[in-house]
N, C-alpha and C positions, 0 to 999 in steps of 0.2 A: 316031731310033727310040726309043720308050719301052720301058722294062722293065715287065713286068707282075708285080705283087707279089700273090701269093695269101696271104691272111692266115688263119691257123688260130686259132680261138678256143680258149683253154685251159680255160674254165669248164665246158663240158659234159663233157669227158673227166675233168677234176678232180672234178666232181660225181659221176660214176659211180664213181670210185675212192673218194670219200668214202662213198658208199652201201655199197660193199663193206666198207670199214673199220668203218662203223656196225654192219653185220650181224655181222662177226667179233667186234666189241667186245661186243655184246649176247649173242652166243652164248657167249663166254668167261665171261660173268657166271655161267653155270650151274656153272662149275668153280672159281670164285674163292671163297676163304674170306671175304674182305671185299668186299662188293658196292659198286660205284660209286654215288654219289648221282645221281639222274636229272637234277637241276638242273645239277650240275657237268658232266654228260655233254652236256646240250643246249648249255650255254655253250661247251664245247670244240668241239663240232661247228659251232656258228655262227661261232666264231673261225676255224676252218679254212676254212669257206666264205668268210668275209670276206677272208682272206688270198688266196684264189684270185681273187676279184673285184678286189682291190687290185692284184695283180700284172698281171691282164689290163688294167686301166685305166691302169696306169703304163707298160706296154710295148706295148699295142695288139694283142698277139697275135704268134705266131711266123710267120715268113714265109720264102719261098724265091723269090728273083728268077729269072726265066727267062734274063735276060742280065745277069750281075753287073757287067760292065764299064760299063754305061750308068748315068749318074747321074740321069736323069729318071725320074719314078716315076708309074705308073698303078696304082691300087689296085682289087682285086676283093674286095669285102666287102659282105655284106648284113646284118651284125649290128650291133646298137646299141652293143655294147661298143667296137668300133673307132670308131664315131661320136663317143663321148665322148672317147676318146684323141685323135682327129683334131682335135676342137675345142680341146682343151687344148694340143696340141703343134705343130700345123701352121697352124691357121686364126686364131691370135691375132696380129694385126699391130700392134695398139696395146695399151696397158695396159687390161686388162679387169677390172672389179670382180667380175663374175660368175665369171670364171676364178679369181680370187684366192679368192673365197668357196668355190668348189667344191673347190679344192686344200686349203683349211683343213678343210672338212667331210670330205674323203676320208680324212684321218688321225685325226679325232676318235675313231672307234671303237677305234683302236689304243690310245690312252691309257686309254680306259674298260676295255678288256680287260686291260691291264696291272694295273689296280687290282683288278678283280673276279676275273679268272681266275688271275692269278699272285700276287695279294695283296701287291703292292708298296706299301709305306708310305713309303719314302724318296723324297723329291723328286729327289735327285741320281741315284739309280739309275734312276728312271723317265725322267728327261730324257736320261740316257746311253743307255738302251735305245732311246728314240724317235730320237735323233740317229743312233745306229749302224744302226737299221733303215732309216731314210730314206736314209742314205749308202750302205748295202749294196744297197738296191734300185737306186739310180742307178748304182752300180759294175757290178752284174750287167747292167743295161740297156746300159751302154756296152760291156761285154765281148761281150754277145750281138750288139750292133750291129757290133762289129769283125769278127765272124764272119759277118755278113750274116743273122743269124737273126731280128732285130727291126728295126723302123724307128726312126729318130731320129738322135741325134748329140748332141754337146756344144756348147752355146752359152750365152749370158747367160740365156736363158729357163730352162735347166736349173737353174742356180744359184738363180734366183728361185723356181722351183717347189720346189726342195729346202728352201729356207728357210721357205717358206710351209707345206710339209708338216710340218716340224718344229714350227712354231707350232701347227698343227692337232693333232698328237699330244700336245703339252704341254697344250693347251686341254682335250682330252678327259680327261686325267688329273686336271686341276684340277676339271673338272665332276664327275667321279666322287667325288673327295675331299670337295668342298663338299656334294654330295648326301648322302653318308653322314653328314657332320657335322650337316646339317639333320635327317636322320631320327633320329639319336641324340639331338639336343637336343629334338626333339619327343617322343620316348619318355621322356626324363628329366622333361620338364614334365608329361606325362600321369601318370607315376609319382608325382611330387610332389603332384599334385592328388588322386590316389587316397589317398595317405598322410594328407593334411590332412582328407579326408572321414571317415577312420576315426580 
């Protein structure tokens, strides 16, 4: 007999909570002495939405089995979020380059946000935060799995995904640093040209 797993997508509910937060934040701006920058605000909101999507793709959604004692699984899900999770965690039988690339890309925005939103300049701090974030997500996923709230488990693929995610987060931070250096060097070159013209 198969257990039927009903998967609940966290992104729509999280997005509604985010909209309420945005409304309250904008409303509070009328009472603040120092108003928030709109650019910083948009970056923060996009970061929160990215975190929701990241958690959804890492855990696949919350679930409640009809028969917890049965180990065989049948999934009821019509959303694309679980499809991505399913491909990365259950349907990879051999080493897949596309899965490796996807796991790298999944954490690249985290490194970029660390540099842009939190203004981290130190490579050591950025690497530490990326490693702790990736390990923390996996620990929470394993704890939720232990209570039967999410699907998954611990295997060799979990460790490989963790290492690849860490590489992705560090890559994102390096991309952000190099991009800023290129922009600054371009500005310096254009400033020098203007000085030589005058």
